[in-house]
GUTI-123714 format. One record per residue: residue number from 1; x, y, z of N, C-alpha, C in turn. Coordinates in Angstrom, 1 decimal, always signed. Layout:
<nodes>
 num     nx     ny     nz    cax    cay    caz     cx     cy     cz
 NUM      X      Y      Z      X      Y      Z      X      Y      Z
...
</nodes>
This chain:
<nodes>
 num     nx     ny     nz    cax    cay    caz     cx     cy     cz
   1   +7.1  +58.2  +50.2   +6.4  +57.2  +50.8   +6.5  +57.4  +52.0
   2   +5.3  +57.1  +52.6   +5.3  +57.2  +54.2   +5.9  +56.4  +55.6
   3   +6.9  +56.4  +56.1   +7.2  +55.2  +57.1   +6.3  +54.9  +58.5
   4   +6.3  +53.4  +58.2   +5.3  +53.7  +59.7   +6.5  +52.4  +60.4
   5   +5.5  +52.6  +62.1   +6.3  +52.1  +63.2   +5.3  +51.3  +63.6
   6   +5.8  +50.2  +64.3   +4.8  +49.5  +65.3   +5.5  +50.0  +66.9
   7   +4.5  +49.8  +67.5   +4.6  +50.2  +68.8   +3.6  +49.2  +69.8
   8   +4.4  +48.2  +70.6   +3.7  +47.3  +71.4   +3.5  +47.8  +73.0
   9   +2.5  +48.2  +73.1   +2.5  +48.7  +74.8   +2.1  +47.3  +75.6
  10   +3.1  +46.8  +76.7   +3.0  +46.4  +77.5   +3.1  +46.1  +79.3
  11   +1.9  +46.1  +79.7   +2.2  +46.8  +80.8   +1.6  +45.4  +81.7
  12   +2.4  +45.0  +83.0   +2.6  +44.4  +83.6   +1.8  +43.7  +84.6
  13   +1.0  +44.9  +85.1   -0.5  +45.0  +85.7   -1.9  +44.8  +85.3
  14   -2.0  +44.3  +84.7   -3.2  +43.3  +83.8   -4.3  +43.2  +85.4
  15   -4.9  +43.6  +85.7   -6.2  +43.4  +86.4   -6.7  +41.8  +86.2
  16   -6.5  +41.6  +85.2   -7.1  +40.1  +84.9   -7.0  +39.0  +84.8
  17   -5.3  +39.4  +84.7   -4.1  +38.6  +84.0   -3.0  +39.1  +84.6
  18   -2.3  +39.5  +85.4   -1.8  +40.0  +86.0   -0.1  +39.3  +85.2
  19   +0.9  +39.8  +84.9   +2.0  +39.6  +84.2   +1.6  +38.9  +83.0
  20   +0.4  +39.5  +82.6   +0.3  +39.1  +80.8   +1.3  +38.7  +79.8
  21   +2.0  +39.9  +79.7   +2.6  +39.7  +78.4   +3.8  +38.5  +79.1
  22   +4.4  +38.3  +80.1   +5.4  +37.3  +80.3   +4.8  +35.8  +80.8
  23   +3.0  +35.6  +80.0   +2.8  +34.3  +80.4   +3.4  +33.3  +79.3
  24   +2.9  +32.3  +80.1   +4.0  +31.2  +79.0   +3.1  +30.7  +78.0
  25   +3.8  +30.8  +76.5   +3.0  +30.0  +75.4   +4.1  +29.3  +74.5
  26   +3.5  +28.2  +74.7   +4.8  +27.2  +74.3   +6.2  +27.2  +74.2
  27   +6.1  +28.0  +75.3   +7.9  +27.8  +76.3   +8.6  +29.4  +75.7
  28   +7.5  +29.9  +75.5   +8.1  +31.7  +75.2   +7.1  +32.4  +75.6
  29   +7.5  +33.5  +76.0   +6.2  +35.0  +76.6   +5.5  +35.0  +75.3
  30   +4.3  +35.6  +76.2   +3.2  +35.8  +75.1   +3.7  +36.9  +74.7
  31   +4.8  +37.6  +75.0   +4.6  +39.1  +74.2   +5.5  +38.4  +73.1
  32   +6.4  +37.8  +73.2   +7.5  +37.1  +72.2   +6.8  +36.9  +70.9
  33   +5.7  +36.3  +71.0   +5.1  +36.0  +69.6   +3.7  +37.4  +69.0
  34   +3.8  +37.9  +69.7   +3.2  +39.5  +69.4   +4.5  +39.7  +68.5
  35   +5.8  +40.4  +69.0   +6.5  +40.9  +68.8   +7.1  +40.7  +67.3
  36   +7.1  +39.0  +67.3   +7.4  +38.2  +66.9   +6.6  +38.2  +64.7
  37   +5.3  +38.3  +65.3   +4.5  +38.2  +64.5   +4.4  +39.7  +63.5
  38   +4.2  +40.5  +64.2   +4.1  +42.2  +64.1   +5.5  +42.3  +63.1
  39   +6.7  +41.8  +63.4   +8.0  +42.3  +62.7   +7.7  +41.5  +61.3
  40   +7.0  +41.4  +60.9   +6.6  +40.3  +59.9   +5.6  +41.6  +58.7
  41   +4.9  +42.7  +59.1   +4.1  +43.1  +58.5   +4.6  +44.2  +57.6
  42   +4.9  +44.3  +56.1   +5.3  +44.6  +55.4   +5.8  +46.2  +55.2
  43   +4.9  +46.7  +55.8   +5.0  +48.2  +56.0   +5.4  +48.8  +57.1
  44   +5.6  +47.8  +58.1   +6.5  +48.5  +59.4   +8.1  +48.4  +59.3
  45   +8.6  +50.1  +59.3  +10.0  +49.8  +59.1  +10.4  +49.3  +60.5
  46  +10.3  +49.0  +61.6  +10.8  +48.8  +62.9   +9.2  +48.4  +64.1
  47   +9.3  +47.8  +64.9   +8.8  +47.6  +65.8   +9.5  +47.6  +67.2
  48   +8.3  +48.5  +68.0   +9.0  +48.9  +69.6   +8.1  +48.2  +70.8
  49   +8.5  +47.7  +71.7   +7.8  +47.5  +72.7   +8.2  +48.4  +73.8
  50   +7.0  +49.2  +74.4   +6.7  +50.3  +75.5   +6.4  +49.6  +76.7
  51   +7.0  +49.9  +77.6   +6.6  +48.6  +78.8   +6.5  +49.6  +80.2
  52   +5.9  +49.5  +81.4   +6.3  +50.3  +82.5   +6.7  +49.2  +83.8
  53   +7.5  +48.2  +83.3   +7.9  +47.5  +84.0   +8.9  +46.5  +83.8
  54  +10.4  +46.4  +84.5  +11.4  +46.1  +84.6  +11.4  +44.7  +84.2
  55  +10.9  +43.7  +84.5  +10.6  +42.5  +84.3  +10.7  +42.7  +82.9
  56   +9.5  +42.7  +82.5   +9.4  +43.4  +81.3  +10.4  +43.3  +79.9
  57  +10.4  +44.8  +80.5  +11.9  +45.2  +79.8  +12.9  +44.4  +79.2
  58  +13.2  +43.7  +80.4  +14.3  +42.7  +80.5  +14.0  +41.4  +79.5
  59  +13.0  +40.8  +79.9  +12.6  +39.6  +79.0  +12.5  +40.3  +77.5
  60  +11.8  +41.3  +77.3  +11.8  +41.7  +75.4  +13.1  +41.9  +75.3
  61  +14.2  +43.0  +75.8  +15.7  +43.0  +75.5  +16.3  +41.5  +75.7
  62  +16.4  +40.4  +76.4  +16.1  +39.3  +76.1  +16.3  +38.8  +74.9
  63  +14.8  +38.8  +74.1  +14.8  +37.7  +73.0  +14.7  +39.0  +71.6
  64  +15.9  +40.5  +72.3  +15.9  +41.0  +70.5  +15.4  +42.2  +70.8
  65  +14.0  +42.4  +71.2  +13.4  +43.6  +70.8  +13.6  +45.0  +71.2
  66  +13.2  +45.6  +70.5  +13.7  +47.2  +71.2  +12.6  +47.7  +71.8
  67  +12.8  +48.0  +73.1  +12.0  +48.1  +74.4  +12.7  +49.3  +75.0
  68  +11.4  +49.8  +75.1  +11.3  +51.5  +75.7  +10.8  +51.6  +77.7
  69  +11.5  +51.7  +78.4  +10.5  +52.3  +79.5   +9.9  +53.5  +79.4
  70   +8.5  +53.2  +80.0   +7.7  +54.4  +80.1   +7.2  +54.6  +81.6
  71   +6.5  +55.4  +81.8   +5.8  +56.2  +83.1   +4.8  +54.8  +83.6
  72   +4.9  +54.6  +85.0   +3.2  +53.8  +85.3   +2.1  +54.6  +85.4
  73   +2.4  +55.8  +85.2   +1.0  +56.9  +85.4   -0.1  +56.6  +84.1
  74   +0.4  +56.3  +82.8   -1.0  +56.3  +81.6   -1.9  +55.2  +82.0
  75   -3.0  +56.0  +81.3   -4.4  +55.5  +81.5   -4.1  +54.5  +80.2
  76   -3.9  +54.8  +79.1   -4.3  +53.4  +77.9   -2.6  +53.7  +77.3
  77   -2.9  +53.0  +77.0   -2.0  +52.3  +76.0   -1.5  +53.1  +74.9
  78   -2.7  +54.2  +74.4   -2.2  +54.9  +73.2   -1.0  +56.1  +74.0
  79   -1.8  +56.8  +75.2   -0.8  +57.4  +76.1   +0.7  +57.1  +76.4
  80   +0.5  +55.8  +76.7   +2.1  +54.9  +76.6   +2.8  +55.1  +75.4
  81   +2.5  +54.9  +74.5   +2.7  +54.8  +73.3   +3.2  +56.3  +72.4
  82   +2.5  +57.2  +72.9   +2.9  +58.8  +72.5   +3.7  +58.7  +73.4
  83   +4.4  +58.5  +74.7   +5.5  +59.1  +75.3   +6.8  +58.3  +74.8
  84   +6.4  +56.7  +74.4   +7.8  +55.9  +73.5   +8.3  +57.0  +72.0
  85   +7.1  +57.0  +71.3   +7.6  +57.6  +70.3   +8.4  +59.1  +70.2
  86   +8.2  +60.1  +71.6   +8.7  +60.9  +71.0  +10.3  +61.6  +70.5
  87  +10.9  +60.3  +70.8  +12.5  +60.5  +69.9  +12.5  +60.0  +68.2
  88  +11.1  +58.7  +68.3  +11.2  +58.3  +66.8  +10.4  +59.3  +65.6
  89  +11.5  +58.8  +64.4  +11.2  +59.6  +63.2  +10.0  +58.7  +62.2
  90   +8.8  +59.3  +62.2   +8.2  +58.2  +61.0   +7.1  +59.2  +61.0
  91   +6.0  +58.7  +59.9   +5.3  +59.1  +59.4   +4.1  +58.7  +60.3
  92   +3.8  +57.7  +60.2   +2.5  +56.7  +61.3   +3.0  +55.7  +62.0
  93   +2.3  +55.8  +63.1   +2.6  +54.9  +64.3   +1.4  +53.9  +64.9
  94   +1.8  +52.7  +64.8   +0.7  +51.3  +64.8   +0.6  +51.0  +65.8
  95   -0.4  +51.4  +66.9   -0.9  +50.8  +68.3   -0.9  +48.9  +67.9
  96   -0.7  +48.2  +68.5   -0.4  +46.9  +68.0   -0.6  +46.3  +69.5
  97   -2.2  +45.6  +69.9   -2.4  +45.1  +71.1   -1.1  +44.1  +71.6
  98   -0.9  +43.7  +72.9   +0.2  +43.2  +73.3   -0.5  +41.7  +73.6
  99   -1.7  +41.5  +73.3   -2.3  +40.3  +74.0   -2.7  +39.7  +72.7
 100   -2.5  +40.0  +72.0   -2.5  +39.0  +70.7   -1.6  +38.3  +69.9
 101   -1.0  +36.9  +70.3   +0.2  +35.8  +70.3   +0.1  +35.9  +68.2
 102   -1.6  +35.8  +68.3   -2.0  +35.2  +67.0   -2.4  +36.2  +65.9
 103   -2.1  +37.5  +66.3   -2.3  +38.8  +65.1   -2.0  +38.7  +64.0
 104   -2.6  +38.8  +63.1   -2.6  +39.0  +61.6   -1.9  +40.0  +60.8
 105   -0.7  +39.7  +61.0   +0.3  +41.0  +60.3   +0.0  +41.7  +59.1
 106   -1.2  +41.0  +58.9   -1.7  +41.7  +57.3   -2.6  +42.9  +57.8
 107   -3.4  +42.3  +58.7   -4.6  +43.5  +59.8   -3.6  +44.9  +59.4
 108   -2.2  +44.7  +59.9   -1.6  +45.9  +60.5   -1.1  +46.4  +58.9
 109   -1.0  +45.8  +58.3   -0.5  +47.0  +56.6   -2.0  +47.2  +56.0
 110   -2.7  +46.5  +56.2   -4.2  +47.0  +56.2   -4.6  +48.1  +56.4
 111   -3.9  +48.6  +58.2   -4.6  +49.6  +58.7   -3.6  +51.0  +58.2
 112   -2.5  +50.7  +58.1   -1.6  +51.7  +57.6   -1.8  +52.0  +56.2
 113   -2.3  +51.0  +55.4   -2.4  +51.7  +54.1   -3.9  +52.2  +54.1
 114   -4.7  +52.4  +54.9   -5.7  +53.0  +54.9   -5.4  +54.9  +55.2
 115   -4.7  +55.1  +56.1   -3.7  +56.1  +56.3   -2.9  +56.9  +55.0
 116   -2.6  +55.7  +54.6   -1.4  +55.8  +52.9   -2.5  +56.6  +52.0
 117   -3.9  +55.8  +52.1   -4.4  +56.0  +50.7   -5.6  +57.7  +51.3
 118   -5.8  +57.6  +52.2   -6.8  +58.5  +52.7   -6.3  +59.7  +53.3
 119   -6.0  +61.0  +53.2   -5.0  +61.8  +53.5   -6.2  +62.5  +54.2
 120   -7.1  +62.8  +54.4   -8.0  +63.2  +55.2   -8.3  +62.4  +56.8
 121   -8.3  +61.1  +57.0   -8.0  +60.5  +58.1   -6.6  +61.1  +58.9
 122   -6.8  +60.9  +60.2   -5.5  +61.2  +60.5   -5.5  +60.0  +61.9
 123   -6.5  +58.4  +61.4   -6.2  +57.5  +62.4   -7.0  +56.9  +61.9
 124   -6.8  +55.3  +61.7   -7.3  +54.1  +61.1   -7.6  +53.2  +62.2
 125   -8.3  +52.3  +61.9   -8.6  +51.1  +62.6   -9.6  +49.8  +61.4
 126   -9.8  +49.0  +62.5  -10.4  +47.8  +61.6  -11.6  +47.1  +62.2
 127  -12.9  +47.1  +61.7  -13.8  +46.2  +61.9  -14.0  +44.9  +61.4
 128  -15.0  +44.0  +61.8  -15.2  +42.7  +61.2  -16.8  +42.4  +61.7
 129  -17.1  +41.5  +60.5  -18.5  +41.3  +60.7  -18.4  +40.7  +62.3
 130  -19.9  +40.3  +62.9  -20.3  +40.7  +64.1  -21.5  +38.7  +63.5
 131  -20.6  +37.7  +64.0  -21.4  +37.1  +63.5  -21.7  +36.0  +64.6
 132  -21.7  +36.3  +65.9  -22.3  +35.7  +67.2  -23.0  +36.6  +68.0
 133  -24.3  +36.9  +67.6  -25.2  +37.5  +68.4  -24.9  +37.4  +69.9
 134  -24.2  +36.4  +70.3  -24.4  +36.7  +71.7  -23.1  +37.7  +72.2
 135  -22.4  +38.1  +71.0  -21.3  +39.2  +71.3  -21.7  +40.5  +71.4
 136  -23.4  +40.7  +70.8  -23.4  +42.2  +70.9  -23.3  +42.3  +72.5
 137  -24.1  +41.6  +73.6  -24.5  +41.9  +74.9  -22.9  +41.6  +75.7
 138  -21.8  +41.3  +74.8  -20.4  +41.2  +75.7  -20.1  +42.4  +75.8
 139  -19.2  +42.8  +77.1  -19.1  +44.4  +76.9  -17.5  +44.1  +76.7
 140  -17.0  +43.4  +76.5  -15.4  +43.0  +76.3  -15.3  +43.3  +74.3
 141  -16.8  +43.1  +73.7  -16.6  +43.0  +72.5  -17.0  +44.5  +72.3
 142  -16.3  +45.1  +71.7  -16.9  +46.6  +71.1  -17.3  +47.1  +70.1
 143  -18.6  +47.5  +69.5  -18.7  +47.9  +68.1  -19.0  +49.2  +67.9
 144  -19.1  +48.9  +66.4  -18.5  +50.2  +65.8  -19.5  +50.8  +64.5
 145  -19.5  +52.0  +64.4  -21.0  +52.0  +63.3  -19.9  +53.5  +62.7
 146  -20.4  +52.9  +61.1  -19.4  +54.3  +60.7  -20.4  +54.6  +59.7
 147  -19.9  +55.7  +59.1  -20.7  +56.4  +58.1  -21.1  +56.1  +56.4
 148  -21.5  +56.9  +55.4  -21.1  +56.2  +54.4  -19.7  +56.4  +53.9
 149  -18.9  +57.0  +54.3  -17.6  +56.9  +53.3  -16.4  +56.6  +54.1
 150  -16.8  +55.3  +55.7  -16.4  +54.6  +56.5  -15.4  +55.4  +57.1
 151  -15.8  +56.4  +57.8  -15.4  +57.2  +59.1  -16.1  +56.3  +60.2
 152  -15.5  +56.4  +61.7  -16.3  +56.2  +62.7  -17.0  +57.0  +63.1
 153  -18.3  +56.9  +63.2  -19.3  +57.7  +64.1  -19.4  +57.7  +65.6
 154  -18.9  +56.2  +65.9  -19.5  +56.0  +67.8  -19.0  +54.5  +67.7
 155  -18.6  +54.6  +68.9  -17.8  +52.8  +69.4  -18.8  +53.0  +70.8
 156  -18.7  +51.6  +70.9  -19.7  +51.4  +72.3  -19.7  +49.6  +72.5
 157  -19.7  +49.5  +74.1  -19.9  +48.1  +74.7  -21.1  +47.8  +74.6
 158  -22.1  +48.5  +74.3  -23.6  +47.9  +74.1  -23.8  +47.8  +72.7
 159  -25.0  +47.0  +71.9  -25.3  +46.9  +71.4  -25.4  +48.3  +70.3
 160  -24.9  +48.6  +69.3  -25.3  +49.5  +68.6  -25.4  +49.4  +67.1
 161  -26.2  +49.6  +66.2  -27.1  +50.5  +66.4  -28.4  +49.8  +66.8
 162  -29.4  +50.4  +67.6  -31.0  +50.2  +68.1  -32.1  +49.9  +67.0
 163  -32.3  +48.8  +66.9  -33.3  +48.5  +65.9  -34.7  +48.8  +66.2
 164  -34.8  +50.2  +66.2  -36.5  +50.8  +66.9  -37.4  +50.1  +66.1
 165  -37.3  +50.2  +64.6  -38.2  +49.9  +63.7  -38.8  +48.6  +64.4
 166  -38.0  +47.8  +64.8  -38.2  +46.4  +64.4  -38.8  +46.2  +66.0
 167  -39.0  +47.2  +67.0  -39.1  +46.6  +68.4  -41.1  +46.5  +67.9
 168  -40.9  +45.5  +69.5  -42.3  +45.3  +69.9  -42.4  +45.2  +71.2
 169  -43.7  +45.9  +71.8  -44.1  +45.7  +73.1  -43.3  +44.1  +73.5
 170  -42.7  +44.3  +74.7  -42.3  +42.6  +75.2  -41.8  +42.0  +74.0
 171  -40.9  +42.2  +73.4  -39.7  +41.7  +72.4  -38.5  +42.1  +72.4
 172  -37.7  +41.1  +72.6  -36.0  +41.8  +72.7  -35.7  +41.8  +71.5
 173  -34.2  +42.4  +71.8  -33.4  +42.3  +70.6  -32.7  +41.0  +70.6
 174  -33.1  +40.5  +71.4  -31.9  +38.6  +71.0  -33.1  +38.1  +70.3
 175  -34.8  +38.5  +70.5  -35.8  +37.6  +69.9  -35.9  +38.5  +68.8
 176  -35.6  +39.4  +67.9  -35.8  +40.0  +66.7  -34.6  +39.2  +66.3
 177  -33.2  +39.1  +66.6  -32.8  +38.5  +65.4  -32.6  +36.8  +65.4
 178  -33.2  +36.3  +66.2  -33.7  +35.2  +66.2  -34.4  +34.5  +65.2
 179  -35.4  +35.9  +64.7  -36.7  +35.7  +64.4  -36.0  +36.4  +62.7
 180  -35.2  +38.0  +62.8  -34.1  +38.1  +61.5  -32.8  +38.0  +61.8
 181  -32.2  +37.1  +61.8  -30.7  +36.7  +61.5  -30.0  +37.8  +61.1
 182  -30.7  +37.9  +59.4  -30.2  +38.9  +58.7  -29.6  +40.3  +59.1
 183  -30.3  +40.4  +60.2  -30.1  +41.8  +60.7  -28.8  +42.1  +61.1
 184  -28.7  +40.9  +61.6  -27.0  +40.9  +62.1  -25.8  +41.5  +61.8
 185  -26.3  +41.4  +60.4  -25.4  +42.3  +59.9  -25.1  +43.9  +59.6
 186  -25.8  +44.4  +60.4  -25.7  +45.9  +60.5  -25.3  +46.1  +62.3
 187  -24.3  +45.0  +62.4  -23.4  +45.2  +63.7  -22.3  +44.7  +63.2
 188  -21.1  +45.8  +63.7  -19.9  +45.1  +63.5  -18.9  +45.1  +64.6
 189  -18.1  +44.4  +64.8  -17.1  +44.8  +65.9  -15.7  +45.2  +65.4
 190  -15.5  +45.7  +66.6  -14.2  +46.6  +66.4  -12.9  +45.7  +66.8
 191  -11.9  +45.8  +65.7  -10.8  +45.3  +65.8   -9.8  +46.2  +66.1
 192   -9.1  +46.0  +67.8   -8.5  +46.6  +68.7   -7.1  +47.5  +68.0
 193   -7.4  +47.6  +66.8   -5.7  +47.6  +65.9   -6.0  +49.3  +65.5
 194   -4.3  +50.2  +65.9   -4.9  +51.5  +65.7   -3.5  +51.8  +64.3
 195   -3.8  +52.9  +63.5   -2.7  +53.2  +63.1   -2.6  +55.0  +63.0
 196   -2.1  +56.3  +63.5   -2.0  +57.5  +63.6   -1.2  +58.0  +62.7
 197   -1.5  +59.1  +62.5   -0.2  +60.1  +62.1   +0.4  +60.8  +63.4
 198   +1.8  +60.3  +63.4   +2.6  +60.5  +64.3   +2.2  +61.9  +64.9
 199   +1.9  +62.9  +64.8   +2.0  +64.4  +64.4   +0.6  +64.3  +65.6
 200   -0.7  +63.4  +64.5   -2.3  +63.7  +65.9   -2.0  +63.1  +67.0
 201   -0.9  +61.8  +66.8   -1.1  +61.0  +68.1   -0.2  +61.8  +69.1
 202   +0.8  +62.4  +68.9   +1.2  +63.6  +70.2   +0.1  +64.5  +70.4
 203   -0.5  +65.1  +69.8   -1.6  +66.2  +70.1   -3.2  +65.1  +70.9
 204   -3.1  +64.1  +70.4   -3.8  +63.0  +71.2   -3.6  +62.9  +72.7
 205   -2.7  +62.7  +73.0   -1.9  +62.3  +74.3   -2.4  +63.8  +75.4
 206   -2.3  +64.4  +74.5   -2.3  +66.0  +75.5   -3.3  +66.4  +75.9
 207   -4.7  +65.0  +75.4   -6.3  +66.1  +75.7   -6.4  +65.2  +77.1
 208   -7.1  +65.9  +77.5   -7.5  +65.0  +78.9   -8.9  +63.7  +78.2
 209   -9.0  +63.3  +79.1  -10.2  +61.8  +78.8  -10.9  +62.4  +78.6
 210  -12.1  +62.6  +78.0  -13.3  +62.7  +77.8  -14.7  +62.5  +78.0
 211  -15.2  +62.4  +78.1  -16.7  +62.5  +79.0  -17.2  +60.8  +78.5
 212  -17.6  +60.9  +77.2  -17.6  +59.6  +76.5  -17.0  +58.7  +77.0
 213  -15.3  +59.2  +76.7  -14.2  +58.1  +77.0  -14.9  +57.3  +78.1
 214  -14.6  +58.3  +79.4  -15.0  +57.9  +80.7  -15.9  +56.8  +81.0
 215  -17.3  +56.8  +80.5  -18.5  +56.3  +80.1  -18.0  +55.1  +79.6
 216  -17.9  +55.1  +78.6  -17.6  +53.8  +77.9  -16.5  +53.0  +78.4
 217  -15.2  +53.4  +78.7  -13.6  +53.0  +79.1  -13.2  +52.7  +77.7
 218  -13.6  +53.4  +76.5  -13.0  +53.6  +75.4  -12.1  +54.4  +74.8
 219  -11.0  +54.6  +75.0  -10.5  +56.1  +74.4  -10.5  +56.5  +72.8
 220  -10.8  +55.4  +72.1  -10.8  +56.2  +70.9  -12.2  +57.5  +70.8
 221  -13.1  +57.2  +71.5  -14.2  +57.8  +71.7  -13.4  +59.8  +72.2
 222  -12.2  +59.4  +72.8  -11.5  +60.9  +73.1  -11.3  +61.8  +71.5
 223  -10.9  +61.0  +70.7  -10.7  +61.0  +69.3  -12.0  +62.0  +68.8
 224  -13.1  +60.9  +69.0  -14.5  +61.1  +68.3  -15.1  +62.3  +68.8
 225  -14.8  +62.6  +69.6  -15.7  +63.8  +70.6  -14.3  +65.1  +70.1
 226  -13.5  +64.9  +69.7  -12.4  +66.3  +69.5  -12.7  +66.5  +67.8
 227  -13.6  +65.3  +67.1  -13.8  +65.7  +65.8  -13.0  +65.0  +65.0
 228  -12.2  +64.0  +65.5  -11.0  +63.2  +64.7  -11.8  +62.4  +63.5
 229  -11.5  +62.6  +62.6  -11.8  +61.4  +61.3  -11.0  +60.2  +61.6
 230  -11.9  +59.2  +62.1  -11.2  +57.8  +62.0  -11.6  +57.2  +60.6
 231  -10.8  +56.2  +59.8  -10.8  +55.6  +58.5  -11.0  +54.0  +59.0
 232  -11.9  +53.8  +58.7  -12.6  +52.1  +59.3  -12.6  +51.4  +57.9
 233  -12.2  +50.1  +58.0  -12.5  +49.4  +57.1  -12.8  +48.0  +57.3
 234  -13.2  +47.1  +56.6  -13.8  +46.1  +57.1  -12.3  +44.6  +57.1
 235  -12.4  +44.2  +57.6  -11.2  +42.4  +57.6  -11.9  +41.2  +58.1
 236  -10.8  +40.5  +57.5  -11.2  +39.3  +58.0  -10.7  +38.4  +59.2
 237   -9.4  +39.5  +59.3   -8.8  +39.5  +60.7   -9.5  +38.3  +61.9
 238   -9.0  +36.9  +62.1   -9.5  +36.4  +63.0   -9.1  +36.8  +64.3
 239   -9.8  +37.3  +65.6   -9.3  +38.0  +66.5   -9.1  +36.8  +68.1
 240   -7.9  +36.6  +68.3   -7.4  +35.8  +69.4   -7.1  +36.4  +71.1
 241   -7.7  +37.7  +71.2   -7.4  +38.4  +72.4   -6.5  +37.5  +74.1
 242   -6.0  +37.9  +74.2   -5.8  +37.1  +75.9   -6.3  +38.3  +77.2
 243   -7.6  +38.2  +77.4   -8.0  +38.7  +78.5   -7.9  +38.4  +80.0
 244   -7.9  +37.1  +79.7   -8.5  +36.1  +81.0   -7.5  +35.1  +81.2
 245   -7.5  +34.2  +82.4   -6.9  +32.9  +82.4   -7.8  +31.9  +80.9
 246   -9.2  +32.2  +81.1   -9.4  +31.8  +80.5   -9.2  +31.5  +78.9
 247   -8.8  +32.6  +78.8   -8.6  +33.7  +77.0   -7.2  +32.4  +76.6
 248   -6.4  +32.7  +77.6   -5.4  +32.3  +77.9   -4.8  +30.3  +77.3
 249   -5.9  +30.0  +78.3   -5.9  +28.3  +78.2   -6.2  +28.1  +77.2
 250   -7.7  +29.1  +76.1   -8.0  +29.1  +74.8   -7.4  +28.7  +73.9
 251   -6.0  +29.9  +73.7   -5.0  +29.8  +73.1   -4.1  +28.9  +72.8
 252   -3.9  +28.5  +74.6   -2.8  +27.3  +74.5   -3.5  +25.8  +73.7
 253   -4.6  +25.9  +74.1   -5.5  +24.2  +72.8   -5.5  +24.4  +71.8
 254   -5.7  +26.0  +71.6   -5.6  +26.1  +69.8   -4.1  +25.6  +69.4
 255   -3.0  +26.0  +69.9   -1.7  +26.1  +69.4   -1.6  +24.8  +70.0
 256   -1.5  +24.3  +70.8   -1.4  +22.7  +71.3   -1.6  +22.1  +70.3
 257   -3.1  +22.2  +69.4   -3.5  +21.6  +68.7   -2.9  +21.3  +67.0
 258   -2.4  +23.2  +67.0   -1.7  +23.1  +65.6   -1.1  +24.5  +66.1
 259   +0.3  +23.9  +66.4   +1.4  +24.8  +66.5   +1.9  +25.7  +65.1
 260   +1.6  +25.3  +64.1   +1.2  +26.0  +62.9   +1.0  +27.8  +63.0
 261   -0.4  +27.5  +63.9   -0.6  +29.1  +63.9   +0.3  +29.8  +64.4
 262   +1.0  +29.5  +65.2   +2.2  +30.8  +65.6   +3.1  +31.0  +64.4
 263   +3.4  +30.3  +63.7   +4.1  +30.9  +62.2   +3.3  +31.0  +61.1
 264   +2.3  +31.5  +61.0   +1.5  +31.8  +60.0   +1.3  +33.2  +59.6
</nodes>
């Protein structure tokens, strides 16, 4: 039986929401809720927090988390996790976003089980239906295209695929979708949860940022450019990420209206 460990990268210096891991939500830090929900995933043997900041380190230790200090120079959460797990024995490492206090722990199990069942994949992640056409133009909503076997072909902040056969002079994609909303089924939103085989993750961290990764600011493109097989499956997990102060207020309103959301 393969063993899996979850790691939550928690960087204090978020450009859009400084101190995000320690932001208050129902009297506890945002990171507290992420950690305790992740621990409910059936496939994880344990959950770690990896941070570059002593304030986050002390708070995480205070609520009983296993936490490790990492370098401040990492470009991405994946690179931070690779440093954190050098001494951790596990077959699969799960990258759990530190800004999703309502994370669906069932989605963690889903990602892990994709690697358990697919020996060819070195990495797995999830996608969901893209129900709001406006999200197609939102660069913070990453889109993913997969092949017929369920492996990732490309990730982008732009609308992909391009509906070339529906194009008419002077007709925008918005207008096409307004006329044929069923075409939205060809677009999928990427859910930013990753599971890696441990040995692959350590190799990945040694690779320099790739050209497409730098263009799109999406680290998973580094894996694509190296020919990595990334297994992707559809999930119904709800996404409640916190990137901005407005996102934080939205989560606070949701939880204030229904406190049980943090327990679900």
